[in-house]
FIPA-370956 format. One line per 3 residues: their letters; for each residue y, z, x of C-alpha. Coordinates in Angstrom, 2 decimals. Each point is the difference from the previous one (the first is absolute). Layout:
! residues N
A) Y Z X | ...
! end
This chain:
! residues 379
XXX) 0.14 0.06 0.18 | 3.41 -0.97 1.18 | 2.34 2.91 0.79
XXX) 2.69 -1.22 -2.01 | -2.40 -0.02 -3.04 | -1.64 3.37 0.81
XXX) 3.52 1.65 0.30 | 0.88 -1.46 -3.43 | -3.04 1.07 -1.63
XXX) 0.42 3.52 1.60 | 3.73 0.19 -1.51 | -1.57 -1.09 -3.42
XXX) -2.29 2.74 0.03 | 2.73 2.58 1.21 | 2.18 -1.13 -2.77
XXX) -2.43 0.34 -2.76 | -0.91 3.46 1.29 | 3.59 1.07 0.14
XXX) 0.51 -1.34 -3.50 | -3.16 0.91 -2.03 | -0.07 3.90 1.07
XXX) 3.47 0.72 -1.49 | -0.61 -2.32 -2.92 | -3.19 1.44 -0.78
XXX) 1.65 3.66 -0.23 | 2.74 -1.46 -1.80 | -2.07 -1.94 -2.33
XXX) -2.11 3.34 -0.72 | 3.07 1.97 -0.80 | 1.46 -2.68 -2.15
XXX) -3.05 -0.78 -2.20 | -1.98 3.39 0.20 | 2.45 2.82 0.20
XXX) 3.67 -0.90 -0.83 | 0.93 0.41 -3.65 | 0.82 -3.05 -2.19
XXX) 2.90 -0.48 0.06 | 1.11 1.74 3.27 | 3.24 -1.02 0.76
XXX) 2.11 -0.27 -3.46 | 1.50 -2.33 -1.50 | -0.73 -2.11 3.41
XXX) -3.56 -0.92 -0.48 | 0.83 -0.70 -3.80 | 2.97 -1.96 0.55
XXX) -0.39 -2.15 2.84 | -3.19 -2.17 -1.27 | 2.06 -0.54 -2.98
XXX) 3.18 -1.19 1.85 | -2.09 -2.08 2.33 | -1.68 -2.10 -3.00
XXX) 3.48 -0.08 -1.52 | 1.70 -1.43 3.07 | -2.48 -2.63 0.63
XXX) 0.23 -1.01 -3.68 | 3.75 -0.03 0.17 | 0.24 -2.14 3.15
XXX) -2.56 -2.40 -1.49 | 2.28 -0.55 -3.18 | 3.40 0.17 1.78
XXX) 0.80 3.47 -1.80 | 1.73 1.76 2.99 | 1.05 2.74 -2.34
XXX) -3.39 1.84 0.50 | 1.13 0.99 3.32 | 2.40 2.39 -1.92
XXX) -3.26 2.20 -0.48 | -0.32 2.68 2.68 | 2.80 -1.84 2.00
XXX) 0.48 2.94 2.03 | -2.83 -1.04 2.09 | -0.50 -3.65 1.31
XXX) -3.00 -2.09 -0.93 | -2.19 -1.10 2.79 | -2.35 3.04 -0.20
XXX) -0.36 -0.62 -3.85 | -0.68 -3.60 0.86 | -2.59 1.30 2.22
XXX) -1.50 2.17 -2.51 | -0.11 -3.00 -2.57 | -2.20 -1.80 2.69
XXX) -2.19 2.63 0.51 | -0.48 0.48 -3.87 | -0.55 -4.02 -0.25
XXX) -2.71 0.04 2.91 | -1.86 3.44 -1.09 | 0.50 -0.09 -3.68
XXX) -3.21 -2.19 -0.51 | -2.04 2.44 2.29 | 0.62 2.74 -2.50
XXX) 3.08 1.79 1.42 | 2.51 1.27 -2.31 | 3.66 -0.79 0.77
XXX) 0.50 3.47 1.21 | -3.21 -0.04 2.26 | 1.33 -3.42 1.58
XXX) 3.10 1.58 1.01 | -2.03 2.54 1.24 | -1.72 -2.23 2.04
XXX) 3.41 -1.52 1.53 | 1.05 3.31 0.73 | -3.19 1.14 1.84
XXX) -0.06 -3.51 1.86 | 3.81 0.27 1.35 | -0.30 3.44 0.61
XXX) -3.25 -0.61 2.38 | 1.81 -2.93 1.68 | 2.83 2.25 0.92
XXX) -2.58 2.43 1.94 | -1.16 -3.23 1.72 | 3.39 -0.81 1.09
XXX) 0.94 3.67 1.23 | -3.14 -0.56 2.28 | 1.38 -3.44 1.32
XXX) 3.27 1.55 0.60 | -1.06 3.02 1.98 | -2.76 -1.84 1.68
XXX) 2.29 -2.88 1.30 | 2.44 2.43 1.51 | -2.53 2.65 1.26
XXX) -3.70 0.18 0.49 | -2.62 -1.28 -2.89 | -1.41 3.68 -0.33
XXX) 3.53 1.25 -0.91 | 0.07 -2.72 -2.37 | -3.07 1.24 -1.59
XXX) 1.01 3.64 -0.21 | 3.28 -1.18 -1.68 | -1.99 -2.26 -2.55
XXX) -2.17 2.80 -0.61 | 2.76 2.61 -0.78 | 1.77 -2.31 -2.48
XXX) -3.52 -1.14 -1.48 | -0.80 3.35 -0.81 | 3.09 1.64 -0.80
XXX) -0.04 1.41 -3.51 | 3.45 -0.99 -1.24 | -0.67 -3.72 1.32
XXX) -2.89 0.24 -2.16 | 1.02 1.58 -3.32 | 3.33 -1.93 -0.05
XXX) -1.85 -3.36 1.09 | 0.35 -0.45 -3.76 | 3.83 -0.70 0.00
XXX) -0.28 -3.83 0.29 | 3.63 -0.94 0.41 | 0.18 2.46 3.02
XXX) -3.06 -0.83 1.60 | 0.36 -3.64 -0.32 | 3.51 -0.01 1.27
XXX) -0.95 2.28 2.88 | -2.78 -2.55 1.10 | 2.55 -2.60 0.41
XXX) 2.71 2.22 1.56 | -2.69 1.48 2.61 | -0.85 -3.58 0.91
XXX) 3.55 -0.62 0.54 | 0.34 2.97 2.36 | -3.22 -1.22 1.81
XXX) 1.46 -3.38 0.66 | 3.16 1.54 1.32 | -1.43 2.22 2.32
XXX) -2.18 -2.49 1.61 | 2.75 -2.82 0.12 | 1.56 -1.24 3.29
XXX) 3.70 0.76 -0.54 | 1.05 -3.23 1.26 | -1.91 -1.89 -2.96
XXX) 1.50 -0.62 -3.49 | -3.38 -0.83 -1.61 | -1.29 3.42 -0.14
XXX) 3.11 1.29 -1.88 | -0.15 -3.09 -2.32 | -3.68 0.93 -0.88
XXX) 0.67 3.72 -0.19 | 3.24 -0.66 -2.42 | -2.29 -2.06 -2.22
XXX) -2.32 3.20 0.10 | 2.61 2.28 -0.55 | 1.34 -2.30 -3.18
XXX) -3.52 0.03 -1.41 | 0.13 3.73 0.29 | 3.47 0.46 -1.64
XXX) -1.33 -2.57 -2.85 | -2.53 2.89 -0.74 | 2.14 2.87 0.45
XXX) 3.71 0.02 1.08 | -0.64 3.52 1.76 | -1.77 -2.30 2.96
XXX) 3.75 -1.06 1.00 | 1.67 3.09 0.77 | -2.98 1.39 1.68
XXX) -1.10 -2.79 2.45 | 3.74 -1.02 0.73 | 1.06 3.74 0.50
XXX) -2.88 0.37 2.23 | 0.91 -2.91 2.17 | 3.66 1.19 0.29
XXX) -1.17 3.48 0.97 | -2.47 -1.69 2.72 | 2.78 -1.91 1.58
XXX) 2.46 2.91 -0.11 | -2.53 1.87 1.82 | -1.37 -2.48 2.29
XXX) 2.75 -2.58 0.82 | -2.31 -1.83 2.23 | -3.10 -0.42 -2.39
XXX) -2.28 -2.56 1.40 | -0.72 -1.78 -3.41 | 3.32 0.75 -2.01
XXX) 3.56 -1.35 0.11 | 3.07 0.33 -2.15 | 0.11 -3.88 -0.36
XXX) -3.65 -0.09 -1.03 | 0.29 2.63 -2.49 | 2.98 -1.73 -1.61
XXX) -2.29 -3.17 -0.10 | -2.68 1.95 -1.48 | 2.25 1.49 -2.69
XXX) 1.63 -3.25 -1.03 | -3.82 -1.52 -0.10 | -0.95 2.63 -2.07
XXX) 2.83 0.01 -2.44 | -0.79 -3.61 -0.63 | -3.68 0.59 -0.86
XXX) 1.15 2.91 -2.32 | 2.49 -2.32 -1.87 | -2.30 -2.86 -0.31
XXX) -2.85 2.02 -1.26 | 1.91 2.28 -2.45 | 1.37 -1.84 -3.21
XXX) 2.15 3.00 -0.77 | 2.19 -1.23 3.22 | 0.22 -3.79 -1.10
XXX) 3.20 -1.16 -1.40 | 0.98 0.98 -3.81 | 0.21 -3.95 -0.63
XXX) -3.70 -0.35 0.89 | -1.10 3.26 -1.86 | 2.18 -0.16 -3.02
XXX) 1.23 3.57 0.72 | 0.90 2.36 2.50 | -3.07 0.90 2.27
XXX) 2.05 2.50 2.00 | 1.24 1.82 -3.43 | -3.60 -0.01 -0.99
XXX) -0.91 1.87 3.27 | 2.94 2.51 0.03 | -0.88 0.77 -3.89
XXX) -3.60 0.67 0.75 | 0.42 1.74 3.13 | 2.30 2.42 -1.51
XXX) -2.61 1.06 -2.74 | -2.05 1.07 3.13 | 2.60 2.54 1.36
XXX) -0.62 3.70 -0.95 | 2.20 1.18 -2.76 | 1.09 3.36 -0.88
XXX) 0.91 0.14 -3.69 | 1.44 -3.65 -0.01 | 3.04 1.35 1.55
XXX) -0.30 -1.41 3.66 | -2.53 -1.49 2.21 | -1.72 1.17 2.95
XXX) -0.50 -2.53 2.49 | 0.22 2.29 3.14 | -0.17 3.71 0.82
XXX) 3.69 -0.15 0.38 | 0.50 -0.93 -3.84 | -0.72 3.50 -0.90
XXX) 3.39 1.29 1.55 | 2.16 -2.27 -2.50 | -1.06 1.91 -2.86
XXX) 0.12 3.32 1.80 | 3.80 -0.21 0.91 | 0.70 -1.34 -3.63
XXX) -1.43 3.32 -1.76 | 2.13 2.51 -1.00 | -2.81 2.50 -0.84
XXX) -1.40 1.88 3.28 | -3.46 -0.12 -1.25 | 0.06 -3.74 -0.15
XXX) 1.70 -0.63 3.14 | -2.75 2.17 1.65 | -2.60 -1.91 -1.87
XXX) 1.06 -3.29 1.54 | 0.42 1.20 3.27 | -3.60 1.49 0.01
XXX) -1.08 -3.44 -0.98 | 1.79 -1.48 2.88 | -1.49 2.69 2.47
XXX) -3.51 -0.84 -1.71 | 0.70 -3.96 0.22 | 0.95 0.15 3.70
XXX) -2.92 2.06 1.19 | -2.74 -1.01 -2.10 | -1.03 -3.22 1.63
XXX) -2.15 -0.52 1.84 | -1.55 3.18 -0.41 | -2.52 -1.02 -3.05
XXX) -1.64 -2.43 2.52 | -1.41 2.80 1.84 | -2.20 1.02 -2.95
XXX) -1.79 -3.49 0.06 | -0.05 -0.96 3.51 | -1.08 1.31 3.42
XXX) 2.13 -2.56 1.58 | 3.27 1.91 0.14 | -1.43 3.12 1.20
XXX) -1.41 -2.09 2.93 | 3.31 -1.77 0.32 | 2.03 3.39 0.09
XXX) -2.30 1.45 2.49 | -0.02 -2.86 2.35 | 3.62 -0.20 -0.12
XXX) 0.77 3.76 0.57 | -2.78 -0.21 3.05 | 1.86 -3.13 1.62
XXX) 3.35 1.59 -0.41 | -1.45 3.27 1.44 | -1.17 -1.65 3.00
XXX) 3.46 -2.09 0.33 | -2.12 -3.20 -0.40 | 1.86 -3.29 -0.33
XXX) -0.72 -1.89 -3.22 | 0.08 -3.48 0.64 | -1.76 -3.20 -0.77
XXX) -2.11 -0.15 -2.96 | 0.64 3.71 -0.72 | 3.56 -0.62 -0.17
XXX) -0.45 -2.95 -2.46 | -2.19 2.05 -2.27 | 2.38 2.82 0.18
XXX) 2.85 -2.06 -0.96 | -2.25 -1.55 -2.95 | -0.60 3.90 -1.17
XXX) 3.94 0.58 0.19 | 0.94 -3.12 -1.92 | -2.44 0.65 -2.70
XXX) 0.61 3.86 -0.49 | 3.68 -0.88 -0.08 | -0.45 -2.75 -2.47
XXX) -2.06 2.14 -2.35 | 1.98 2.99 0.64 | 2.94 -1.60 -1.13
XXX) -1.86 -1.57 -3.16 | -0.11 2.84 -2.45 | -2.82 -1.64 -1.88
XXX) -2.47 0.64 3.07 | 0.38 3.75 -1.03 | -2.32 -0.80 -2.93
XXX) -2.20 -2.86 1.11 | -2.07 1.37 2.62 | -2.02 -3.35 0.59
XXX) 3.13 -1.26 1.86 | -1.58 2.02 2.94 | -2.13 -3.19 0.70
XXX) 2.95 -1.42 1.72 | -0.09 2.98 2.71 | -3.66 -0.05 0.79
XXX) -0.33 -2.99 2.17 | 2.71 1.13 2.60 | -1.30 3.54 -0.10
XXX) -3.44 -1.21 0.68 | 1.41 -2.22 3.19 | 2.24 2.87 1.27
XXX) -2.71 2.73 -0.47 | -2.64 -2.02 1.75 | 2.11 -1.09 2.96
XXX) 1.44 3.62 0.27 | -3.43 1.59 -0.04 | -1.32 -2.48 2.53
XXX) 3.10 0.53 2.40 | -0.58 3.67 -0.37 | -3.69 -0.07 0.67
XXX) 0.35 -2.27 3.15 | 2.65 2.45 1.53 | -2.18 2.95 -0.37
X) -3.08 -1.73 1.70
! end
């Protein structure tokens, strides 16, 4: 057998192993243990909207995109595709969507292995893969279809960027397309990934694979993909209505309300009514809500996952030994910081614990590399 063919077969076997283990675990959770439905109303709403969007596109009725306009349509189109492919095999709409979630969550585990193995050793890559594959939060909240589908494309974008030669524009174009696809599944991908890249450049100005011009090119290409793929961003003359107005109107319904008097978009919004109240009791109440909102995230994640504990422990040990954080450690720390900052600002994350799936990949990367570095220095 030729060496190239042998290497290819080994690569395929490794991929199947790295994919099948997390997939089987997530499949068992999704179809044997998880309640039906588990995430409400998402698991009931998205199969319906997927069918609605496809029928609307087929008939030229773009008004269907006003339904659940707060979230972009790509993941729902993918859900429709899985329903169409698996429906004939006896899967319900909800079951087909859970297969989609399990698949993309498992592929993300494979990508984490590829990121770490390409920068360190394969054994360290396997450890990072194992930490993410077996992480309870990543398994439980793998059923958040929009998030895990968007996360896959976002991690794929990071994988391409971290391996890119800084002098070439093609990786930035490909990463921009992937980021655009991630944003077409969920808008959260934009602030998280772009925030990560900015933090990396601020911390490491001479990064071997990132440049300011490249990130600008990536941003431009991803925006073009987002506009092309989201009908709500098309001109009103084409749609027959203002897609932007529909997006804003539906997004406003997703905000946490307090008696309808005001909307809480960020923890800071609790301060506005506190200063307007004439009753000391009401003022104390709103100030206490502000204190709660600013301190609670991401504390609930510690109940579901061991990765935050590993991250904190390894970070404290690195700081205690005054070790320099650089390379992939620094990149993953920037990724964690950007994710935490975004979800800390977003008040809705106080109620939606499944958003933590965005934190798990960089937590696994940082913890693995930090543990490996600490182990190597102690030997």
